[in-house]
N, C-alpha and C positions, 0 to 999 in steps of 0.2 A: 155238545148239546143239542146238534140239529142234524146228527147222522147218524142213520140206525143201525149202522156196519162200520167196522173201522178198518180202513185200508191200508192202514200204515203198519208196517213190521219193521223191525230191528234183532238183530243178533251180537253178543259179544264173548268172542270165542279169545280165551287165556291160555297162553300155553304152560304147559305144566310144570315144567321147569327149566333150569337154565338153557340147557341145550336147545328145546326144543325153542326157546325163548329167542336164541341166537340165530336160529335157522328159521323159523317163520313168524317171529313177534307175536303183538295181538294183533285182536280185527275187533274195530267196534263197527257197524252198521246202520246205518238208516234208513227207510226204503218208504216212499210216500205212493203208494197206486192210485190209478186212475182208470176206468173203465165204470161201464153199466154190467149188472148180471153177476157180481161182485169178481169181476174181469180184474179190475185193480187190485183188490184182496189176493189174487192170485200170483198177478204180476209182483206186488210187493213182497209176497213170501218164496215164490222162486228168486226173487233177488237176493236174500239174506240168506238161503239157502243154497245155493249155487256158486255164489263167487268166493264163498271158505275153500268150497269144493275144488275149485278151478285154480283158485290160489295156490292149494296145496300140491297138487299136479304140477303146476307150471312154474313155482319158484326154484330157480336152480342158482340162487345165489347174487339176484339183481330185484330186490323186492318191488319195486316201484316199476320195472316192466312188467314183472306178475302179475301185481293187482293191476293195474292196466288191461293186461289182457284176458283176466278174468273179467272183467265187466263188460268187455265185448263180447267175449264166449257166453256170458250169461245174455246179453242183449239178443244173441242168435238163438238160443232156448227158448227165453220168452219170443221171441217174434215166430219162430215154425210151431208154439202152441196156439198161437192169436191164429194164425192161418189155418190150422187142424179144424177148429170149432168158431163156427159164426158167431156165437155169444162171445168168444173173445177176443174178436178180431178189434186191432186197433190198439189191444188194453196196452197199458205202460206204467213206469212208474220213475219216481226220483231214486235215486240211488247216493249215498255220501258212505265212504268207506274209507275209515280211520287205519291205518297201521300203525302200531310202534314198533321200531324195528332197531337195531343198536345204532344204524346210522340217523336216527332221528325219526320223527314223525312223518308220513308221507300220507297225501289224500287222493284216491281218485273220485271223480263224482259226475255225475248228469243230472240237470235239473235246478230246482229252486230250494230245496233242501239244503241246510247250509253248516258248515264247521266253523267254531269259534274257539278261540285260545284266550285264558285269564292267564296273565301273567303280574304279578303285585297289583297295580289298579290299571292298567293297560288290557281292554280289552279289542280284541281284533276278529276280524270276518275274514277266514282263510279261503274260502271260495267266492267266485263268482257266479252269481243267479244268473242260469241258463233261461230267462224271463224275458218276455218282450219289452219290459220298462227296461230293463237293465242295459240290452243289447243296443236299443234305441239310445239310449245315454251315453253308452260307451263310443256308439258312431258319431254323437253328436248330432243327430238326428231329432234330439228332443229337449226342450227347454226347462229350466228349471221351473218355470211356473206351470205348465203342460204335467211335469211331474207331480207338484203339490196340489194341483187343480182335481188329480186321478183322471186324465184325460184320456188314458191307457188302461184297460184293467191291469193290475197287481199280479192276478194270476196265470193270466196265459205264459206257459211254459214253451222255452223254443226246441229245445232238446229233452230226452228221454230213454231210459228203456224198452225196447219191445215192438213201436209201431212202427219203426221200421227194421230193413237187413241190418243195415250197419248203424253204427254210431260212433261220431268224437267224444273220448272220456279225457277229461281235463286230467291232467295229475300237478300238485302243489307240493311243494317243500325238497328235501326234506329238512325240518325245521328242528333246531337242537332241542334235546329235551333238556330241562332245568327244574330243579326239584321244587316241588309245589305249584308248579304248571297245571292248568285245568284247562282239558278240551271237553267242548260241550258240540255234540251234534244233535240237531232238530230238523224235523218239521215245519212245514210252512205254518203249520197249525199254533206253533209257539212263535215265531218270529212274526208273522202277521200281527199279534195281538199285544206284544210286548216289544218295548225300544230295545235294542242293544245297550243303552245305557240301565238300563232296570232289570236285563237279563246278566250284566255284569254286574252290578252291585250285590244283587241277590246270591251270586255265585260266589262272590268275594266274602260276603259277611256270613255266610249260613254255612252250617253243616251240608254236605252232600246231598243226603236225601230230603231235607228240610228245604233246601233249595230248590230241589227238582219238583216237591211238591207243592209249593208255594209257587211256582211259574206255572204249572199247569192249573191251579187253581183259580189265579187270576184272568188266565187265557180264556178259563170257563166262563168266569165272572162275567168278563167282558164280550159274551156273546158265544164265545167258545163255536166260531161257524164251521171248523174241520176240526177233524182229528189232530190230539196232540203228542207226540212222540220225543222224550228226552233221553239221551245218554250221556252219561259223562265221567270222564277217565282221568285221573289224578297221578301225575308223575310222585312217586316217593322215593325215598334215598335208595332203596334197592335198585331201584330203576334206573335212576342217575347215574347207582355207579357203574352200572353195567354199559353206560355210553359215555362216550366223548360230551364236551359242551359244545364241539364244533363238528359238523359234519362231515364223515371222513371223505379225501378226496380219491379221487379214479385215480391209483398209481400207475395203471398203465397208457396214462394222457404223455405225451412227450411236447413241450413247450414249443410252441411255433417259434419260426427264426424270420428274419427278414425273406419276403419272397425271391427265390434265385434268380427267375427271370427278369423281374424287375431291375436286381442288381447288375445282372450283364447288359440291358438296353442302358439302363443309367451311366455304366461304363464308358462303354459303348462311344453315345453320345458326347458326354463329356471328353474322352482323347480327340475324339473327332474335331469338337469347337476350339481344341489347343492346337492343333494342327494346321485348322483354318485359320485359324490366328496367326501362327507362326508362318504361312504362304501369305499371308494378306488379304483373306477373302473374309472380308468383315460380316457382308449378311448372312451367308454359310455359317459362321461362327456362330452369329446368333441366334440362327436356326437350331443348329446344333443345342447349343446351351438351352432353349427353352424347351426342346424335346427332352433333355436328361432335366431339367426340372420337373418337367411335367409325367414322366415316368419314377423319377424318385417320389413325387408325393402322391404318385398312384401306388404305389409299391407299400409306399407309408401308410397308407389308411387302410389297406387290406392287413396289414401285418397287426395295427389297432386291434382289425376286427377279430382277428384271429385270437389277441390277448383278451378281448372282452368273453370270447367264445371259452374263453380257458377257465376265465371266473367263473361262469354261469355255467361252466358245461355239466357240474353235478347239481345243478337247481333247476328244479321245473316251476312253470306259473309264474304270477306276478304279486302274490299276496305280499303283505293285507290289501285288500280291499276296500275296508273301512277300520277306522280306529278310532276309540274314545277312552278318555280316561275316567275311569270309574271312582267316585265318592261319597260316600251316603251323605245325604244331605236333607236339610228341614223338605224340601219339595217332594221328593218319594217316600218321606215319611210320614207325608201328610195324604199324599195319594193312597197310601194302606190304610190310614186312619179313616178315609172318605168311604174306602171300601168296607172295610169293618161295619162302618154305620150303616151304609147300605144293605147291608146282609143282614146283621139286626133288624133291621125296618123290616127287609124280607122275611125274616124268621116272625117276627110279632103279628105281620099281616094273616100270616099261616096259622094264627094264634098255637104257635108252638112252644116250649119251654125248656130253654137249652140252658142250663144253669151250672157248669162245671166248675167247681173252685179253680181250677187251673186255668179257665180262662179269665174267668175275673183276675187273679195273682197276674198272667201277662199282660192282661190292658190296664191294671195298675203299674206296674213295673215300664211300662210303656211311656205312661204319661209324662210319669217321672224322668227316665231318661230323655223326654224331649224336651221337657222343661231344664234339665242341665245340659241340653245342647248333644247330648250324648245319643249323635242320629243313628250309630252303627247299634248301639243295643237296642235303642227302639224299634229299629228294623227287624232286630231280632225278635223280640217279645211281638211284632205287630204280626211278623211270621208264623209265628205258634199258637195265636188269635183265631189267625184265618185257616190253619191246619185241622186245629181241634174244633172249630165251628163248624166246618164243611163236611169233618167226621161224623158230626153229631146229626149234620142234616140230613147226611144220607143214610145214617144209623134210623132216624126218625122217620123217612121215606119210606124204608123196608117196611116199620114197622106199621105205619099209618101210610098206604101209598094212593090213596083216594083225597087224602086231606089237603095237597098242595095243587095250585093251580100253575106251577113252574116248576118242570123238573129240572134239577140239578146232576 
């Protein structure tokens, strides 16, 4: 709504056959560029073009490492391009790269674009926002009151590809794949205008294309201050059958044993304690017993740490970072009804005539569904009304570009 050029880019790279999928999986990428003079547009385009290229070259059977390194190599290239041209200096881009592999879904990301997963009614954010607000909140330096009062701008990001010669790339996953799972990747043009609950409900009750269209329309109707990009992938039976319900374990990992050095020290101290007791040297025996206890406890804690490392040795990150349960309800249905009413008021103010029979039919069905408290159906019909009306608005604008005071 407010930007003349689109600095977002995306890519969907699907493997052509079973063997290619076993080797390289599928890649879904969204990038949101930053920088003047089309620098952000260039940075995001380079990101979605170079990551698949580098990943294909680097993948030698460990896709998580290859995906992470692909983002690092892409960062170096964007930085080099920026240094070579004064107009592009300090250009950067957020990037979320989601890989669907036999061992599960793996995410490599930098910035505040997001990856979500919907499983049933549970909607989870699988990436940590590299933004000043999130970083300060995580460190405990920002109160809930300050967050709610917008004391710190939410659009200040702390990490991106391109501005610096090196970058830290976060990994999340692998997440087990389950039939029906929906993964959504978006730029902050969407997540800044819709709540997680709203995104989750739309993704849950609508067909994928209608869900995406409705999300973009709502973000624009709420002001559309930024470019909006949404990519959704759904796990189907075929993909699920190619995977296990649990991520594969590292078969080369050797189960940890109690540290030998601490075992030896504990045994020596214990024997010393026994000998000193037999010799009547009580104080020395007590010191030896204390040393044995300390050595044993230290060794035990180290052993437990190794066991924890074993359990999480194949898991990256700490996702989910936010979670909500998405249930269609009267509150959200009423929000959509209000959006439609405001949109209709705007159409009438511009003296346009939009009278599609399909719009009337969906409006009538939506009202009936609300009356019967079938909010899932109500939301579906409201979404159709919004999508059809917006399509007619854009068509009318093209035919009569000078008639409207507001451009949608």
